HTML snippet that shows the backbone in 3Dmol.js (N, CA, C, O; Angstrom):
<script src="https://3Dmol.org/build/3Dmol-min.js"></script>
<div id="view" style="width:600px;height:400px;position:relative"></div>
<script>
const pdb = `
ATOM      1  N   MET A   1      15.480   6.978  10.737  1.00  0.00           N
ATOM      2  CA  MET A   1      14.385   6.257  10.110  1.00  0.00           C
ATOM      3  C   MET A   1      14.871   4.856   9.757  1.00  0.00           C
ATOM      4  O   MET A   1      15.955   4.676   9.202  1.00  0.00           O
ATOM      5  N   GLU A   2      14.051   3.880  10.089  1.00  0.00           N
ATOM      6  CA  GLU A   2      14.360   2.479   9.796  1.00  0.00           C
ATOM      7  C   GLU A   2      13.305   1.942   8.836  1.00  0.00           C
ATOM      8  O   GLU A   2      12.107   2.126   9.051  1.00  0.00           O
ATOM      9  N   ILE A   3      13.758   1.278   7.777  1.00  0.00           N
ATOM     10  CA  ILE A   3      12.859   0.681   6.783  1.00  0.00           C
ATOM     11  C   ILE A   3      13.033  -0.830   6.846  1.00  0.00           C
ATOM     12  O   ILE A   3      14.132  -1.349   6.652  1.00  0.00           O
ATOM     13  N   VAL A   4      11.926  -1.533   7.121  1.00  0.00           N
ATOM     14  CA  VAL A   4      11.959  -2.985   7.275  1.00  0.00           C
ATOM     15  C   VAL A   4      11.142  -3.610   6.148  1.00  0.00           C
ATOM     16  O   VAL A   4       9.937  -3.381   6.043  1.00  0.00           O
ATOM     17  N   THR A   5      11.810  -4.401   5.307  1.00  0.00           N
ATOM     18  CA  THR A   5      11.117  -5.082   4.211  1.00  0.00           C
ATOM     19  C   THR A   5      11.814  -6.401   3.899  1.00  0.00           C
ATOM     20  O   THR A   5      13.002  -6.567   4.173  1.00  0.00           O
ATOM     21  N   ASN A   6      11.065  -7.332   3.324  1.00  0.00           N
ATOM     22  CA  ASN A   6      11.678  -8.584   2.866  1.00  0.00           C
ATOM     23  C   ASN A   6      11.909  -8.547   1.354  1.00  0.00           C
ATOM     24  O   ASN A   6      12.269  -9.558   0.750  1.00  0.00           O
ATOM     25  N   ASN A   7      11.698  -7.371   0.746  1.00  0.00           N
ATOM     26  CA  ASN A   7      11.936  -7.160  -0.687  1.00  0.00           C
ATOM     27  C   ASN A   7      11.139  -8.101  -1.584  1.00  0.00           C
ATOM     28  O   ASN A   7      11.597  -8.475  -2.664  1.00  0.00           O
ATOM     29  N   GLN A   8       9.943  -8.480  -1.133  1.00  0.00           N
ATOM     30  CA  GLN A   8       9.084  -9.360  -1.927  1.00  0.00           C
ATOM     31  C   GLN A   8       7.985  -8.543  -2.596  1.00  0.00           C
ATOM     32  O   GLN A   8       7.297  -7.758  -1.945  1.00  0.00           O
ATOM     33  N   TRP A   9       7.830  -8.735  -3.899  1.00  0.00           N
ATOM     34  CA  TRP A   9       6.754  -8.087  -4.635  1.00  0.00           C
ATOM     35  C   TRP A   9       5.460  -8.831  -4.357  1.00  0.00           C
ATOM     36  O   TRP A   9       5.448 -10.061  -4.299  1.00  0.00           O
ATOM     37  N   ARG A  10       4.368  -8.092  -4.186  1.00  0.00           N
ATOM     38  CA  ARG A  10       3.049  -8.674  -3.958  1.00  0.00           C
ATOM     39  C   ARG A  10       2.123  -8.210  -5.075  1.00  0.00           C
ATOM     40  O   ARG A  10       2.144  -7.045  -5.473  1.00  0.00           O
ATOM     41  N   ASN A  11       1.320  -9.127  -5.567  1.00  0.00           N
ATOM     42  CA  ASN A  11       0.369  -8.765  -6.610  1.00  0.00           C
ATOM     43  C   ASN A  11      -0.673  -7.809  -6.045  1.00  0.00           C
ATOM     44  O   ASN A  11      -1.180  -8.005  -4.941  1.00  0.00           O
ATOM     45  N   LEU A  12      -0.983  -6.782  -6.811  1.00  0.00           N
ATOM     46  CA  LEU A  12      -2.072  -5.899  -6.424  1.00  0.00           C
ATOM     47  C   LEU A  12      -3.382  -6.648  -6.635  1.00  0.00           C
ATOM     48  O   LEU A  12      -3.524  -7.406  -7.595  1.00  0.00           O
ATOM     49  N   LEU A  13      -4.322  -6.436  -5.751  1.00  0.00           N
ATOM     50  CA  LEU A  13      -5.625  -7.084  -5.836  1.00  0.00           C
ATOM     51  C   LEU A  13      -6.635  -6.107  -6.404  1.00  0.00           C
ATOM     52  O   LEU A  13      -6.654  -4.931  -6.042  1.00  0.00           O
ATOM     53  N   ASN A  14      -7.459  -6.598  -7.282  1.00  0.00           N
ATOM     54  CA  ASN A  14      -8.550  -5.801  -7.813  1.00  0.00           C
ATOM     55  C   ASN A  14      -9.738  -5.960  -6.881  1.00  0.00           C
ATOM     56  O   ASN A  14      -9.886  -7.003  -6.243  1.00  0.00           O
ATOM     57  N   GLY A  15     -10.581  -4.950  -6.790  1.00  0.00           N
ATOM     58  CA  GLY A  15     -11.727  -5.005  -5.898  1.00  0.00           C
ATOM     59  C   GLY A  15     -12.630  -6.201  -6.118  1.00  0.00           C
ATOM     60  O   GLY A  15     -13.260  -6.681  -5.176  1.00  0.00           O
ATOM     61  N   CYS A  16     -12.703  -6.692  -7.349  1.00  0.00           N
ATOM     62  CA  CYS A  16     -13.565  -7.849  -7.615  1.00  0.00           C
ATOM     63  C   CYS A  16     -12.999  -9.144  -7.023  1.00  0.00           C
ATOM     64  O   CYS A  16     -13.692 -10.161  -6.999  1.00  0.00           O
ATOM     65  N   GLU A  17     -11.747  -9.120  -6.545  1.00  0.00           N
ATOM     66  CA  GLU A  17     -11.138 -10.285  -5.906  1.00  0.00           C
ATOM     67  C   GLU A  17     -11.365 -10.312  -4.395  1.00  0.00           C
ATOM     68  O   GLU A  17     -10.980 -11.273  -3.728  1.00  0.00           O
ATOM     69  N   LEU A  18     -11.985  -9.268  -3.854  1.00  0.00           N
ATOM     70  CA  LEU A  18     -12.212  -9.173  -2.419  1.00  0.00           C
ATOM     71  C   LEU A  18     -13.582  -9.726  -2.052  1.00  0.00           C
ATOM     72  O   LEU A  18     -14.480  -9.815  -2.889  1.00  0.00           O
ATOM     73  N   THR A  19     -13.723 -10.097  -0.782  1.00  0.00           N
ATOM     74  CA  THR A  19     -15.022 -10.551  -0.289  1.00  0.00           C
ATOM     75  C   THR A  19     -15.930  -9.343  -0.079  1.00  0.00           C
ATOM     76  O   THR A  19     -15.470  -8.202  -0.049  1.00  0.00           O
ATOM     77  N   GLU A  20     -17.216  -9.611   0.066  1.00  0.00           N
ATOM     78  CA  GLU A  20     -18.165  -8.524   0.293  1.00  0.00           C
ATOM     79  C   GLU A  20     -17.853  -7.775   1.587  1.00  0.00           C
ATOM     80  O   GLU A  20     -17.985  -6.552   1.643  1.00  0.00           O
ATOM     81  N   SER A  21     -17.437  -8.506   2.630  1.00  0.00           N
ATOM     82  CA  SER A  21     -17.122  -7.842   3.903  1.00  0.00           C
ATOM     83  C   SER A  21     -15.866  -6.981   3.776  1.00  0.00           C
ATOM     84  O   SER A  21     -15.778  -5.918   4.391  1.00  0.00           O
ATOM     85  N   GLU A  22     -14.896  -7.436   2.983  1.00  0.00           N
ATOM     86  CA  GLU A  22     -13.700  -6.612   2.762  1.00  0.00           C
ATOM     87  C   GLU A  22     -14.053  -5.351   1.986  1.00  0.00           C
ATOM     88  O   GLU A  22     -13.575  -4.264   2.310  1.00  0.00           O
ATOM     89  N   LEU A  23     -14.880  -5.494   0.974  1.00  0.00           N
ATOM     90  CA  LEU A  23     -15.311  -4.327   0.201  1.00  0.00           C
ATOM     91  C   LEU A  23     -16.096  -3.341   1.057  1.00  0.00           C
ATOM     92  O   LEU A  23     -16.007  -2.130   0.854  1.00  0.00           O
ATOM     93  N   ALA A  24     -16.860  -3.856   2.009  1.00  0.00           N
ATOM     94  CA  ALA A  24     -17.653  -2.986   2.876  1.00  0.00           C
ATOM     95  C   ALA A  24     -16.766  -2.048   3.690  1.00  0.00           C
ATOM     96  O   ALA A  24     -17.182  -0.939   4.025  1.00  0.00           O
ATOM     97  N   GLU A  25     -15.541  -2.484   4.013  1.00  0.00           N
ATOM     98  CA  GLU A  25     -14.599  -1.624   4.744  1.00  0.00           C
ATOM     99  C   GLU A  25     -14.166  -0.424   3.899  1.00  0.00           C
ATOM    100  O   GLU A  25     -13.717   0.589   4.436  1.00  0.00           O
ATOM    101  N   PHE A  26     -14.301  -0.542   2.602  1.00  0.00           N
ATOM    102  CA  PHE A  26     -13.852   0.504   1.683  1.00  0.00           C
ATOM    103  C   PHE A  26     -15.029   1.132   0.949  1.00  0.00           C
ATOM    104  O   PHE A  26     -14.945   1.420  -0.245  1.00  0.00           O
ATOM    105  N   ASP A  27     -16.116   1.338   1.664  1.00  0.00           N
ATOM    106  CA  ASP A  27     -17.287   1.943   1.034  1.00  0.00           C
ATOM    107  C   ASP A  27     -17.030   3.385   0.607  1.00  0.00           C
ATOM    108  O   ASP A  27     -17.811   3.954  -0.156  1.00  0.00           O
ATOM    109  N   TRP A  28     -15.947   3.977   1.091  1.00  0.00           N
ATOM    110  CA  TRP A  28     -15.573   5.340   0.709  1.00  0.00           C
ATOM    111  C   TRP A  28     -14.844   5.394  -0.627  1.00  0.00           C
ATOM    112  O   TRP A  28     -14.647   6.479  -1.174  1.00  0.00           O
ATOM    113  N   VAL A  29     -14.438   4.238  -1.168  1.00  0.00           N
ATOM    114  CA  VAL A  29     -13.720   4.192  -2.445  1.00  0.00           C
ATOM    115  C   VAL A  29     -14.731   4.103  -3.580  1.00  0.00           C
ATOM    116  O   VAL A  29     -15.519   3.160  -3.649  1.00  0.00           O
ATOM    117  N   GLU A  30     -14.703   5.090  -4.468  1.00  0.00           N
ATOM    118  CA  GLU A  30     -15.587   5.051  -5.631  1.00  0.00           C
ATOM    119  C   GLU A  30     -15.160   3.920  -6.553  1.00  0.00           C
ATOM    120  O   GLU A  30     -13.970   3.698  -6.775  1.00  0.00           O
ATOM    121  N   TYR A  31     -16.132   3.218  -7.079  1.00  0.00           N
ATOM    122  CA  TYR A  31     -15.870   2.116  -8.016  1.00  0.00           C
ATOM    123  C   TYR A  31     -14.879   1.107  -7.426  1.00  0.00           C
ATOM    124  O   TYR A  31     -13.924   0.705  -8.091  1.00  0.00           O
ATOM    125  N   SER A  32     -15.111   0.708  -6.194  1.00  0.00           N
ATOM    126  CA  SER A  32     -14.169  -0.162  -5.489  1.00  0.00           C
ATOM    127  C   SER A  32     -13.949  -1.497  -6.185  1.00  0.00           C
ATOM    128  O   SER A  32     -12.905  -2.120  -5.989  1.00  0.00           O
ATOM    129  N   LEU A  33     -14.906  -1.955  -6.995  1.00  0.00           N
ATOM    130  CA  LEU A  33     -14.700  -3.222  -7.714  1.00  0.00           C
ATOM    131  C   LEU A  33     -13.574  -3.112  -8.735  1.00  0.00           C
ATOM    132  O   LEU A  33     -12.991  -4.126  -9.121  1.00  0.00           O
ATOM    133  N   PHE A  34     -13.265  -1.915  -9.170  1.00  0.00           N
ATOM    134  CA  PHE A  34     -12.238  -1.713 -10.195  1.00  0.00           C
ATOM    135  C   PHE A  34     -11.010  -1.007  -9.630  1.00  0.00           C
ATOM    136  O   PHE A  34     -10.229  -0.411 -10.372  1.00  0.00           O
ATOM    137  N   HIS A  35     -10.850  -1.077  -8.342  1.00  0.00           N
ATOM    138  CA  HIS A  35      -9.789  -0.361  -7.651  1.00  0.00           C
ATOM    139  C   HIS A  35      -8.705  -1.340  -7.216  1.00  0.00           C
ATOM    140  O   HIS A  35      -8.974  -2.534  -7.083  1.00  0.00           O
ATOM    141  N   ASP A  36      -7.474  -0.854  -6.990  1.00  0.00           N
ATOM    142  CA  ASP A  36      -6.365  -1.713  -6.572  1.00  0.00           C
ATOM    143  C   ASP A  36      -6.155  -1.654  -5.062  1.00  0.00           C
ATOM    144  O   ASP A  36      -6.280  -0.604  -4.431  1.00  0.00           O
ATOM    145  N   PHE A  37      -5.829  -2.830  -4.506  1.00  0.00           N
ATOM    146  CA  PHE A  37      -5.594  -2.995  -3.078  1.00  0.00           C
ATOM    147  C   PHE A  37      -4.333  -3.828  -2.889  1.00  0.00           C
ATOM    148  O   PHE A  37      -3.879  -4.505  -3.811  1.00  0.00           O
ATOM    149  N   ILE A  38      -3.771  -3.770  -1.678  1.00  0.00           N
ATOM    150  CA  ILE A  38      -2.634  -4.621  -1.334  1.00  0.00           C
ATOM    151  C   ILE A  38      -2.833  -5.145   0.090  1.00  0.00           C
ATOM    152  O   ILE A  38      -3.296  -4.424   0.973  1.00  0.00           O
ATOM    153  N   ARG A  39      -2.474  -6.406   0.290  1.00  0.00           N
ATOM    154  CA  ARG A  39      -2.481  -6.995   1.636  1.00  0.00           C
ATOM    155  C   ARG A  39      -1.067  -6.919   2.192  1.00  0.00           C
ATOM    156  O   ARG A  39      -0.090  -7.255   1.522  1.00  0.00           O
ATOM    157  N   TYR A  40      -0.992  -6.465   3.440  1.00  0.00           N
ATOM    158  CA  TYR A  40       0.319  -6.391   4.087  1.00  0.00           C
ATOM    159  C   TYR A  40       0.133  -6.557   5.590  1.00  0.00           C
ATOM    160  O   TYR A  40      -0.625  -5.819   6.220  1.00  0.00           O
ATOM    161  N   LYS A  41       0.827  -7.526   6.151  1.00  0.00           N
ATOM    162  CA  LYS A  41       0.790  -7.814   7.587  1.00  0.00           C
ATOM    163  C   LYS A  41      -0.643  -7.977   8.088  1.00  0.00           C
ATOM    164  O   LYS A  41      -1.015  -7.438   9.130  1.00  0.00           O
ATOM    165  N   GLY A  42      -1.436  -8.730   7.329  1.00  0.00           N
ATOM    166  CA  GLY A  42      -2.782  -9.055   7.751  1.00  0.00           C
ATOM    167  C   GLY A  42      -3.817  -7.958   7.562  1.00  0.00           C
ATOM    168  O   GLY A  42      -4.965  -8.111   7.979  1.00  0.00           O
ATOM    169  N   ARG A  43      -3.428  -6.864   6.944  1.00  0.00           N
ATOM    170  CA  ARG A  43      -4.371  -5.765   6.716  1.00  0.00           C
ATOM    171  C   ARG A  43      -4.472  -5.473   5.223  1.00  0.00           C
ATOM    172  O   ARG A  43      -3.508  -5.641   4.475  1.00  0.00           O
ATOM    173  N   LEU A  44      -5.631  -5.042   4.814  1.00  0.00           N
ATOM    174  CA  LEU A  44      -5.877  -4.682   3.429  1.00  0.00           C
ATOM    175  C   LEU A  44      -5.795  -3.166   3.308  1.00  0.00           C
ATOM    176  O   LEU A  44      -6.425  -2.445   4.081  1.00  0.00           O
ATOM    177  N   TYR A  45      -5.023  -2.681   2.340  1.00  0.00           N
ATOM    178  CA  TYR A  45      -4.863  -1.243   2.104  1.00  0.00           C
ATOM    179  C   TYR A  45      -5.349  -0.916   0.696  1.00  0.00           C
ATOM    180  O   TYR A  45      -5.065  -1.639  -0.258  1.00  0.00           O
ATOM    181  N   SER A  46      -6.078   0.174   0.585  1.00  0.00           N
ATOM    182  CA  SER A  46      -6.413   0.714  -0.730  1.00  0.00           C
ATOM    183  C   SER A  46      -5.239   1.576  -1.173  1.00  0.00           C
ATOM    184  O   SER A  46      -4.617   2.247  -0.349  1.00  0.00           O
ATOM    185  N   LEU A  47      -4.935   1.565  -2.450  1.00  0.00           N
ATOM    186  CA  LEU A  47      -3.843   2.429  -2.908  1.00  0.00           C
ATOM    187  C   LEU A  47      -4.181   3.902  -2.708  1.00  0.00           C
ATOM    188  O   LEU A  47      -3.288   4.749  -2.700  1.00  0.00           O
ATOM    189  N   ASP A  48      -5.469   4.213  -2.547  1.00  0.00           N
ATOM    190  CA  ASP A  48      -5.871   5.594  -2.257  1.00  0.00           C
ATOM    191  C   ASP A  48      -5.408   6.066  -0.886  1.00  0.00           C
ATOM    192  O   ASP A  48      -5.387   7.268  -0.621  1.00  0.00           O
ATOM    193  N   GLU A  49      -5.038   5.137  -0.014  1.00  0.00           N
ATOM    194  CA  GLU A  49      -4.569   5.517   1.316  1.00  0.00           C
ATOM    195  C   GLU A  49      -3.133   6.032   1.299  1.00  0.00           C
ATOM    196  O   GLU A  49      -2.667   6.616   2.277  1.00  0.00           O
ATOM    197  N   PHE A  50      -2.442   5.820   0.199  1.00  0.00           N
ATOM    198  CA  PHE A  50      -1.046   6.207   0.094  1.00  0.00           C
ATOM    199  C   PHE A  50      -0.913   7.569  -0.577  1.00  0.00           C
ATOM    200  O   PHE A  50      -1.597   7.867  -1.557  1.00  0.00           O
ATOM    201  N   MET A  51      -0.025   8.383  -0.033  1.00  0.00           N
ATOM    202  CA  MET A  51       0.296   9.663  -0.659  1.00  0.00           C
ATOM    203  C   MET A  51       1.684   9.523  -1.274  1.00  0.00           C
ATOM    204  O   MET A  51       2.388   8.548  -1.010  1.00  0.00           O
ATOM    205  N   LEU A  52       2.070  10.478  -2.079  1.00  0.00           N
ATOM    206  CA  LEU A  52       3.423  10.447  -2.623  1.00  0.00           C
ATOM    207  C   LEU A  52       4.424  10.415  -1.485  1.00  0.00           C
ATOM    208  O   LEU A  52       4.271  11.115  -0.484  1.00  0.00           O
ATOM    209  N   ALA A  53       5.436   9.605  -1.646  1.00  0.00           N
ATOM    210  CA  ALA A  53       6.441   9.468  -0.592  1.00  0.00           C
ATOM    211  C   ALA A  53       7.193  10.780  -0.404  1.00  0.00           C
ATOM    212  O   ALA A  53       7.500  11.461  -1.382  1.00  0.00           O
ATOM    213  N   PRO A  54       7.493  11.143   0.841  1.00  0.00           N
ATOM    214  CA  PRO A  54       8.302  12.338   1.073  1.00  0.00           C
ATOM    215  C   PRO A  54       9.709  12.127   0.517  1.00  0.00           C
ATOM    216  O   PRO A  54      10.118  10.998   0.248  1.00  0.00           O
ATOM    217  N   ASP A  55      10.435  13.214   0.351  1.00  0.00           N
ATOM    218  CA  ASP A  55      11.781  13.143  -0.236  1.00  0.00           C
ATOM    219  C   ASP A  55      12.674  12.129   0.461  1.00  0.00           C
ATOM    220  O   ASP A  55      13.464  11.446  -0.192  1.00  0.00           O
ATOM    221  N   SER A  56      12.557  12.025   1.785  1.00  0.00           N
ATOM    222  CA  SER A  56      13.414  11.097   2.528  1.00  0.00           C
ATOM    223  C   SER A  56      13.202   9.651   2.087  1.00  0.00           C
ATOM    224  O   SER A  56      14.121   8.838   2.190  1.00  0.00           O
ATOM    225  N   LEU A  57      12.011   9.317   1.601  1.00  0.00           N
ATOM    226  CA  LEU A  57      11.730   7.972   1.101  1.00  0.00           C
ATOM    227  C   LEU A  57      11.876   7.878  -0.411  1.00  0.00           C
ATOM    228  O   LEU A  57      12.410   6.896  -0.926  1.00  0.00           O
ATOM    229  N   SER A  58      11.404   8.899  -1.125  1.00  0.00           N
ATOM    230  CA  SER A  58      11.488   8.828  -2.591  1.00  0.00           C
ATOM    231  C   SER A  58      12.943   8.825  -3.057  1.00  0.00           C
ATOM    232  O   SER A  58      13.256   8.242  -4.095  1.00  0.00           O
ATOM    233  N   ASP A  59      13.829   9.464  -2.307  1.00  0.00           N
ATOM    234  CA  ASP A  59      15.253   9.422  -2.646  1.00  0.00           C
ATOM    235  C   ASP A  59      15.809   8.005  -2.554  1.00  0.00           C
ATOM    236  O   ASP A  59      16.836   7.698  -3.158  1.00  0.00           O
ATOM    237  N   LEU A  60      15.131   7.143  -1.799  1.00  0.00           N
ATOM    238  CA  LEU A  60      15.550   5.745  -1.650  1.00  0.00           C
ATOM    239  C   LEU A  60      14.774   4.810  -2.583  1.00  0.00           C
ATOM    240  O   LEU A  60      14.936   3.591  -2.514  1.00  0.00           O
ATOM    241  N   GLY A  61      13.932   5.376  -3.455  1.00  0.00           N
ATOM    242  CA  GLY A  61      13.223   4.575  -4.450  1.00  0.00           C
ATOM    243  C   GLY A  61      11.794   4.211  -4.101  1.00  0.00           C
ATOM    244  O   GLY A  61      11.157   3.473  -4.853  1.00  0.00           O
ATOM    245  N   TRP A  62      11.260   4.704  -2.982  1.00  0.00           N
ATOM    246  CA  TRP A  62       9.889   4.399  -2.588  1.00  0.00           C
ATOM    247  C   TRP A  62       8.946   5.389  -3.244  1.00  0.00           C
ATOM    248  O   TRP A  62       9.271   6.568  -3.385  1.00  0.00           O
ATOM    249  N   HIS A  63       7.782   4.911  -3.644  1.00  0.00           N
ATOM    250  CA  HIS A  63       6.825   5.736  -4.379  1.00  0.00           C
ATOM    251  C   HIS A  63       5.719   6.326  -3.507  1.00  0.00           C
ATOM    252  O   HIS A  63       5.295   7.460  -3.730  1.00  0.00           O
ATOM    253  N   GLY A  64       5.250   5.566  -2.517  1.00  0.00           N
ATOM    254  CA  GLY A  64       4.124   6.014  -1.712  1.00  0.00           C
ATOM    255  C   GLY A  64       4.338   5.777  -0.237  1.00  0.00           C
ATOM    256  O   GLY A  64       5.211   5.006   0.162  1.00  0.00           O
ATOM    257  N   TYR A  65       3.520   6.459   0.584  1.00  0.00           N
ATOM    258  CA  TYR A  65       3.619   6.337   2.033  1.00  0.00           C
ATOM    259  C   TYR A  65       2.234   6.478   2.648  1.00  0.00           C
ATOM    260  O   TYR A  65       1.441   7.326   2.239  1.00  0.00           O
ATOM    261  N   CYS A  66       1.957   5.633   3.640  1.00  0.00           N
ATOM    262  CA  CYS A  66       0.703   5.675   4.384  1.00  0.00           C
ATOM    263  C   CYS A  66       1.046   5.665   5.870  1.00  0.00           C
ATOM    264  O   CYS A  66       1.666   4.718   6.353  1.00  0.00           O
ATOM    265  N   ALA A  67       0.651   6.701   6.596  1.00  0.00           N
ATOM    266  CA  ALA A  67       0.914   6.762   8.034  1.00  0.00           C
ATOM    267  C   ALA A  67       0.032   5.751   8.757  1.00  0.00           C
ATOM    268  O   ALA A  67      -1.161   5.636   8.475  1.00  0.00           O
ATOM    269  N   VAL A  68       0.632   5.022   9.692  1.00  0.00           N
ATOM    270  CA  VAL A  68      -0.107   4.060  10.504  1.00  0.00           C
ATOM    271  C   VAL A  68      -0.260   4.593  11.922  1.00  0.00           C
ATOM    272  O   VAL A  68      -1.303   4.416  12.551  1.00  0.00           O
ATOM    273  N   SER A  69       0.779   5.243  12.418  1.00  0.00           N
ATOM    274  CA  SER A  69       0.755   5.879  13.735  1.00  0.00           C
ATOM    275  C   SER A  69       1.660   7.106  13.662  1.00  0.00           C
ATOM    276  O   SER A  69       2.168   7.449  12.595  1.00  0.00           O
ATOM    277  N   ALA A  70       1.855   7.755  14.790  1.00  0.00           N
ATOM    278  CA  ALA A  70       2.723   8.930  14.816  1.00  0.00           C
ATOM    279  C   ALA A  70       4.184   8.555  14.569  1.00  0.00           C
ATOM    280  O   ALA A  70       4.995   9.404  14.199  1.00  0.00           O
ATOM    281  N   PHE A  71       4.510   7.283  14.775  1.00  0.00           N
ATOM    282  CA  PHE A  71       5.905   6.867  14.668  1.00  0.00           C
ATOM    283  C   PHE A  71       6.163   5.790  13.625  1.00  0.00           C
ATOM    284  O   PHE A  71       7.286   5.300  13.507  1.00  0.00           O
ATOM    285  N   SER A  72       5.127   5.414  12.860  1.00  0.00           N
ATOM    286  CA  SER A  72       5.332   4.356  11.866  1.00  0.00           C
ATOM    287  C   SER A  72       4.401   4.549  10.680  1.00  0.00           C
ATOM    288  O   SER A  72       3.419   5.288  10.738  1.00  0.00           O
ATOM    289  N   GLY A  73       4.746   3.860   9.613  1.00  0.00           N
ATOM    290  CA  GLY A  73       3.934   3.911   8.406  1.00  0.00           C
ATOM    291  C   GLY A  73       4.330   2.798   7.459  1.00  0.00           C
ATOM    292  O   GLY A  73       5.219   1.997   7.750  1.00  0.00           O
ATOM    293  N   ILE A  74       3.657   2.762   6.322  1.00  0.00           N
ATOM    294  CA  ILE A  74       3.928   1.776   5.288  1.00  0.00           C
ATOM    295  C   ILE A  74       4.385   2.522   4.038  1.00  0.00           C
ATOM    296  O   ILE A  74       3.724   3.456   3.584  1.00  0.00           O
ATOM    297  N   ALA A  75       5.505   2.106   3.496  1.00  0.00           N
ATOM    298  CA  ALA A  75       5.991   2.646   2.222  1.00  0.00           C
ATOM    299  C   ALA A  75       5.795   1.573   1.166  1.00  0.00           C
ATOM    300  O   ALA A  75       5.859   0.381   1.466  1.00  0.00           O
ATOM    301  N   ILE A  76       5.556   1.997  -0.077  1.00  0.00           N
ATOM    302  CA  ILE A  76       5.423   1.031  -1.161  1.00  0.00           C
ATOM    303  C   ILE A  76       6.197   1.497  -2.386  1.00  0.00           C
ATOM    304  O   ILE A  76       6.344   2.688  -2.658  1.00  0.00           O
ATOM    305  N   LYS A  77       6.682   0.499  -3.105  1.00  0.00           N
ATOM    306  CA  LYS A  77       7.235   0.701  -4.446  1.00  0.00           C
ATOM    307  C   LYS A  77       6.249   0.035  -5.389  1.00  0.00           C
ATOM    308  O   LYS A  77       5.748  -1.051  -5.095  1.00  0.00           O
ATOM    309  N   ILE A  78       5.968   0.657  -6.495  1.00  0.00           N
ATOM    310  CA  ILE A  78       5.089   0.078  -7.515  1.00  0.00           C
ATOM    311  C   ILE A  78       5.968  -0.417  -8.656  1.00  0.00           C
ATOM    312  O   ILE A  78       6.874   0.287  -9.102  1.00  0.00           O
ATOM    313  N   SER A  79       5.695  -1.634  -9.127  1.00  0.00           N
ATOM    314  CA  SER A  79       6.495  -2.206 -10.219  1.00  0.00           C
ATOM    315  C   SER A  79       6.300  -1.392 -11.495  1.00  0.00           C
ATOM    316  O   SER A  79       5.325  -0.653 -11.634  1.00  0.00           O
ATOM    317  N   SER A  80       7.229  -1.538 -12.410  1.00  0.00           N
ATOM    318  CA  SER A  80       7.174  -0.771 -13.653  1.00  0.00           C
ATOM    319  C   SER A  80       5.931  -1.097 -14.488  1.00  0.00           C
ATOM    320  O   SER A  80       5.459  -0.249 -15.246  1.00  0.00           O
ATOM    321  N   ASP A  81       5.392  -2.323 -14.356  1.00  0.00           N
ATOM    322  CA  ASP A  81       4.180  -2.672 -15.105  1.00  0.00           C
ATOM    323  C   ASP A  81       2.901  -2.309 -14.341  1.00  0.00           C
ATOM    324  O   ASP A  81       1.802  -2.439 -14.880  1.00  0.00           O
ATOM    325  N   GLY A  82       3.039  -1.855 -13.089  1.00  0.00           N
ATOM    326  CA  GLY A  82       1.891  -1.430 -12.297  1.00  0.00           C
ATOM    327  C   GLY A  82       1.042  -2.547 -11.745  1.00  0.00           C
ATOM    328  O   GLY A  82      -0.052  -2.291 -11.240  1.00  0.00           O
ATOM    329  N   ASP A  83       1.514  -3.797 -11.825  1.00  0.00           N
ATOM    330  CA  ASP A  83       0.738  -4.939 -11.357  1.00  0.00           C
ATOM    331  C   ASP A  83       1.113  -5.406  -9.956  1.00  0.00           C
ATOM    332  O   ASP A  83       0.382  -6.184  -9.343  1.00  0.00           O
ATOM    333  N   GLN A  84       2.248  -4.936  -9.450  1.00  0.00           N
ATOM    334  CA  GLN A  84       2.729  -5.393  -8.153  1.00  0.00           C
ATOM    335  C   GLN A  84       3.227  -4.217  -7.321  1.00  0.00           C
ATOM    336  O   GLN A  84       3.534  -3.142  -7.838  1.00  0.00           O
ATOM    337  N   ALA A  85       3.295  -4.460  -6.011  1.00  0.00           N
ATOM    338  CA  ALA A  85       3.836  -3.458  -5.098  1.00  0.00           C
ATOM    339  C   ALA A  85       4.725  -4.173  -4.083  1.00  0.00           C
ATOM    340  O   ALA A  85       4.483  -5.327  -3.728  1.00  0.00           O
ATOM    341  N   MET A  86       5.752  -3.468  -3.625  1.00  0.00           N
ATOM    342  CA  MET A  86       6.625  -3.970  -2.578  1.00  0.00           C
ATOM    343  C   MET A  86       6.415  -3.076  -1.350  1.00  0.00           C
ATOM    344  O   MET A  86       6.778  -1.900  -1.370  1.00  0.00           O
ATOM    345  N   PRO A  87       5.830  -3.630  -0.288  1.00  0.00           N
ATOM    346  CA  PRO A  87       5.605  -2.837   0.915  1.00  0.00           C
ATOM    347  C   PRO A  87       6.779  -2.916   1.892  1.00  0.00           C
ATOM    348  O   PRO A  87       7.583  -3.847   1.856  1.00  0.00           O
ATOM    349  N   ALA A  88       6.851  -1.916   2.761  1.00  0.00           N
ATOM    350  CA  ALA A  88       7.869  -1.888   3.801  1.00  0.00           C
ATOM    351  C   ALA A  88       7.303  -1.156   5.010  1.00  0.00           C
ATOM    352  O   ALA A  88       6.518  -0.218   4.869  1.00  0.00           O
ATOM    353  N   LEU A  89       7.704  -1.587   6.183  1.00  0.00           N
ATOM    354  CA  LEU A  89       7.358  -0.896   7.412  1.00  0.00           C
ATOM    355  C   LEU A  89       8.406   0.189   7.637  1.00  0.00           C
ATOM    356  O   LEU A  89       9.605  -0.075   7.556  1.00  0.00           O
ATOM    357  N   VAL A  90       7.952   1.411   7.918  1.00  0.00           N
ATOM    358  CA  VAL A  90       8.847   2.532   8.164  1.00  0.00           C
ATOM    359  C   VAL A  90       8.679   2.960   9.617  1.00  0.00           C
ATOM    360  O   VAL A  90       7.574   3.271  10.062  1.00  0.00           O
ATOM    361  N   LEU A  91       9.790   2.971  10.348  1.00  0.00           N
ATOM    362  CA  LEU A  91       9.782   3.348  11.762  1.00  0.00           C
ATOM    363  C   LEU A  91      10.645   4.572  11.973  1.00  0.00           C
ATOM    364  O   LEU A  91      11.733   4.678  11.406  1.00  0.00           O
ATOM    365  N   SER A  92      10.157   5.507  12.796  1.00  0.00           N
ATOM    366  CA  SER A  92      10.986   6.691  13.066  1.00  0.00           C
ATOM    367  C   SER A  92      11.424   6.716  14.508  1.00  0.00           C
ATOM    368  O   SER A  92      12.128   7.637  14.923  1.00  0.00           O
TER     369      SER A  92
END
`;
const viewer = $3Dmol.createViewer("view");
viewer.addModel(pdb, "pdb");
viewer.setStyle({}, {cartoon: {color: "spectrum"}});
viewer.zoomTo();
viewer.render();
</script>
């Protein structure tokens, strides 16, 4: 497993900071105006898309994981204050 990150924290975005077209992509999120999102590599992710990181990632300090394909995904660390996230590309 390879983890690729630049170790940069990114501010979480609140739904009220998104455009109407961006919010429309997340019509499945209840109360999306009050929900947290993160931008990574040109894509917007809802924190609801992430599950708890498997042991192989959580042992390395990652909190969440979102599968992108059969061979890759996005891992995130959430800051202690809950206002920022650090994303990483995970390749197997």
